[in-house]
C-alpha positions in Angstrom: -90.3 -74.4 -7.8 -91.4 -75.9 -10.9 -91.8 -79.3 -9.2 -92.7 -80.2 -5.7 -92.5 -78.1 -2.7 -91.6 -80.3 0.2 -93.1 -79.3 3.7 -90.4 -77.5 5.8 -92.4 -77.5 9.2 -94.1 -80.9 9.2 -93.5 -82.8 12.3 -92.8 -79.4 14.0 -95.6 -76.8 13.6 -98.1 -79.9 12.9 -97.7 -83.6 13.1 -95.6 -85.3 10.3 -97.6 -88.2 9.3 -100.9 -88.4 7.6 -102.6 -90.4 10.3 -101.6 -88.2 13.1 -102.3 -85.0 11.3 -105.7 -86.0 10.4 -106.3 -87.1 13.7 -105.1 -83.7 15.3 -107.1 -81.7 12.7 -110.3 -83.8 13.5 -109.8 -83.0 17.3 -109.5 -79.3 16.6 -112.6 -78.9 14.4 -115.9 -78.8 15.7 -117.8 -82.0 15.8 -120.4 -80.2 13.8 -118.4 -79.1 10.9 -120.1 -79.8 7.5 -118.8 -82.0 4.8 -118.7 -78.8 2.3 -120.2 -80.7 -0.6 -121.7 -77.5 -2.0 -119.8 -75.2 -3.8 -118.8 -71.9 -2.4 -121.3 -69.4 -3.6 -119.0 -66.4 -3.9 -115.7 -65.3 -2.6 -115.2 -65.3 1.3 -112.2 -63.8 3.0 -110.6 -65.4 6.2 -107.9 -64.4 8.7 -106.3 -67.5 10.6 -103.4 -67.9 12.6 -100.2 -70.0 11.8 -98.5 -71.0 14.8 -97.9 -74.6 15.8 -101.6 -76.4 16.0 -101.0 -77.0 19.8 -100.9 -73.3 20.4 -103.1 -71.8 17.7 -104.9 -74.9 16.1 -108.1 -74.5 17.7 -108.5 -70.7 16.7 -107.4 -71.4 13.3 -110.1 -74.4 13.5 -113.0 -72.0 14.2 -112.1 -70.1 11.0 -111.7 -73.0 8.6 -115.0 -74.7 9.9 -116.9 -71.3 9.2 -115.5 -71.6 5.4 -116.5 -75.2 5.3 -120.0 -74.2 6.5 -120.2 -71.7 3.5 -119.2 -74.3 0.9 -116.4 -75.8 -0.8 -114.0 -73.2 -2.7 -113.2 -73.7 -6.2 -109.4 -72.6 -5.3 -108.0 -70.9 -2.6 -105.6 -67.9 -2.6 -103.2 -67.8 0.7 -101.9 -64.5 1.7 -99.0 -65.4 3.8 -96.3 -63.3 6.0 -93.1 -62.9 5.0 -90.7 -63.9 7.8 -87.6 -64.2 5.7 -87.2 -61.3 3.6 -86.7 -63.1 0.5 -88.5 -62.2 -2.9 -90.4 -59.1 -3.5 -92.8 -56.8 -1.8 -95.7 -59.2 -2.9 -94.1 -62.6 -4.1 -96.3 -65.0 -6.2 -95.6 -68.6 -7.0 -97.4 -69.7 -10.2 -96.4 -73.2 -10.9 -95.8 -76.7 -9.4 -97.4 -78.0 -6.3 -96.8 -78.4 -2.3 -96.8 -81.5 -0.3 -97.9 -82.0 3.0 -98.4 -85.4 5.0 -102.2 -85.4 3.6 -101.1 -85.2 -0.2 -100.1 -82.7 -2.8 -102.0 -79.6 -3.5 -101.5 -78.0 -6.9 -100.7 -74.2 -7.5 -103.7 -72.9 -9.7 -101.5 -71.7 -12.4 -104.2 -70.1 -14.5 -105.4 -67.8 -11.3 -101.5 -67.1 -10.6 -101.0 -66.2 -14.3 -104.3 -63.7 -13.9 -102.5 -62.2 -10.8 -99.1 -61.9 -12.4 -100.9 -60.0 -15.2 -102.3 -57.8 -12.8 -98.9 -56.7 -11.7 -98.0 -59.0 -8.6 -94.6 -60.2 -9.2 -93.6 -63.9 -9.5 -90.9 -64.5 -7.0 -91.1 -68.3 -5.9 -87.9 -67.8 -3.6 -89.9 -66.1 -1.0 -91.5 -69.6 -0.1 -88.1 -71.7 0.4 -88.2 -71.2 4.1 -91.5 -69.3 4.7 -94.0 -71.4 6.9 -97.0 -69.0 7.1 -98.7 -70.5 3.9 -97.8 -74.0 4.4 -99.4 -74.3 8.0 -102.9 -73.4 6.3 -102.7 -76.3 3.7 -103.5 -79.4 5.9 -106.6 -77.7 7.1 -107.6 -76.9 3.5 -106.8 -80.3 2.3 -108.4 -82.1 5.3 -111.8 -80.4 4.6 -111.8 -80.0 0.8 -109.4 -82.7 -0.5 -105.8 -83.1 -0.6 -105.7 -81.7 -4.3 -107.3 -78.4 -3.4 -105.8 -75.7 -6.0 -104.2 -72.7 -4.3 -102.2 -69.8 -4.8 -99.4 -68.5 -2.4 -98.7 -64.9 -2.1 -96.3 -63.5 0.7 -96.9 -60.2 1.7 -94.0 -57.5 3.1 -94.9 -54.7 5.0 -95.0 -51.7 2.5 -96.6 -48.3 1.6 -100.1 -48.3 2.2 -101.1 -47.5 -1.3 -99.1 -50.4 -2.7 -100.9 -52.9 -0.4 -104.5 -51.4 -1.2 -103.8 -51.5 -4.8 -102.8 -55.2 -4.7 -105.9 -55.7 -2.6 -108.3 -54.2 -5.5 -106.2 -56.1 -8.4 -106.9 -59.3 -6.2 -110.8 -58.4 -5.6 -111.1 -57.9 -9.4 -109.7 -61.5 -10.1 -112.1 -63.0 -7.3 -114.8 -61.1 -8.2 -117.7 -63.7 -8.9 -115.6 -66.7 -8.1 -116.4 -69.4 -5.8 -112.8 -68.6 -4.1 -111.7 -68.1 -0.5 -108.9 -65.7 0.4 -107.1 -66.8 3.3 -104.7 -64.6 5.4 -102.3 -66.4 7.6 -101.4 -64.1 10.3 -100.6 -64.5 14.3 -101.4 -61.3 16.3 -99.3 -59.5 19.2 -96.1 -61.6 20.0 -94.6 -61.8 23.5 -96.4 -59.5 25.7 -98.2 -60.1 28.8 -101.6 -61.5 28.6 -103.6 -58.7 29.4 -101.3 -56.3 27.3 -101.8 -58.6 24.1 -105.4 -58.9 24.8 -106.0 -55.1 24.9 -103.5 -54.6 21.7 -105.3 -57.2 19.8 -108.8 -56.0 20.8 -107.9 -52.4 19.3 -106.6 -54.0 16.0 -109.5 -56.5 15.6 -111.9 -53.6 16.0 -110.3 -51.5 13.1 -110.3 -54.8 11.0 -114.0 -55.4 11.6 -114.6 -51.8 10.7 -112.6 -52.3 7.5 -110.6 -49.2 8.7 -107.8 -49.8 6.5 -106.1 -46.4 7.0 -106.6 -46.7 10.9 -105.1 -50.3 10.8 -102.2 -49.5 8.9 -101.6 -46.5 10.8 -101.4 -48.4 14.0 -99.5 -51.1 12.5 -96.8 -49.0 11.4 -97.0 -46.1 14.3 -97.2 -48.6 17.2 -94.8 -51.1 15.5 -97.3 -53.9 16.1 -96.1 -57.4 16.1 -98.9 -58.7 13.9 -96.5 -60.6 11.6 -99.0 -61.1 8.6 -100.6 -57.2 9.2 -99.6 -56.4 5.8 -101.6 -59.1 4.3 -104.5 -58.2 6.4 -104.5 -54.6 5.0 -104.7 -56.5 1.5 -107.8 -58.7 2.3 -109.4 -55.5 4.0 -108.8 -53.7 0.7 -110.3 -56.8 -1.2 -113.4 -56.3 1.2 -113.9 -52.6 0.6 -113.5 -53.1 -3.2 -116.1 -55.8 -3.3 -118.4 -54.0 -1.1 -118.4 -56.9 1.8 -120.9 -56.2 4.6 -120.0 -59.0 6.7 -116.9 -58.7 9.2 -117.2 -61.2 12.3 -114.5 -62.3 14.9 -115.0 -65.9 15.2 -112.3 -66.9 17.9 -109.7 -65.2 19.7 -107.1 -66.9 22.1 -103.4 -66.7 23.0 -100.6 -69.2 23.5 -101.0 -68.9 27.3 -104.5 -70.6 27.0 -102.2 -74.0 25.8 -99.2 -73.4 27.9 -100.7 -71.9 31.1 -97.8 -69.3 31.1 -99.4 -65.9 30.4 -96.3 -63.8 31.2 -95.3 -63.6 27.3 -98.0 -64.7 24.9 -98.7 -64.7 21.4 -102.4 -63.7 20.1 -104.3 -65.6 17.6 -107.5 -64.6 16.0 -109.9 -66.0 13.3 -111.9 -63.6 11.3 -114.5 -64.0 8.3 -115.0 -61.4 5.9 -117.7 -61.7 3.3 -120.7 -60.1 1.3 -123.1 -60.7 3.9 
């Protein structure tokens, strides 16, 4: 992927033309979202969904507008799910750029090299058919410019100590930086609305408490269908390593809010983690 990665879900998960995509994001963002001209003062963590915008876009917009309120990031680390099984337990892309209808965003190779130096494997094949990172890019480009530097990492579920160690290494890289660590994850999949809400509430409570052990235990023991759960563990470990005191739920919803069908929904949450 040394050249340009072309989008794989444009026209499906989000509109396929620049005009339609910009209009869709404008329609999802609050009218009061700031221009984000000032630089981000320090690192911020964010959990946002990655379903089609018609289903999860409003919840994602709540997260990205909170990031914009805090300032413009120098670069963004996007921790995605790994739906395909390609690559390594943690897979990093270090060179090239990714295109969306809004433009072409470069990988921040200097940051990627630091992460690779911390032991995160370069495995660009993980992103060939993976949508979870791509879906977040148009929001970042719309708010912060089409050429916002970013680094993609795909995270598989693995033993807890490996995820915590990865979070601690990432924390050491982002410490003191005006960087955003964005986790791309949906929550409970294909349960009735009331069941999904109950499961997700328990999971979100553990995230807000930065209860890494409790969240991971429930993820594994209850076989939770939170597809980016491993990446959420990583950002929780970042938060603990950096001593972040703020953890706040910004928005929650389900696919049933868009479709009206609440028999088998997917849950979505936006959560901010920061120094406070």
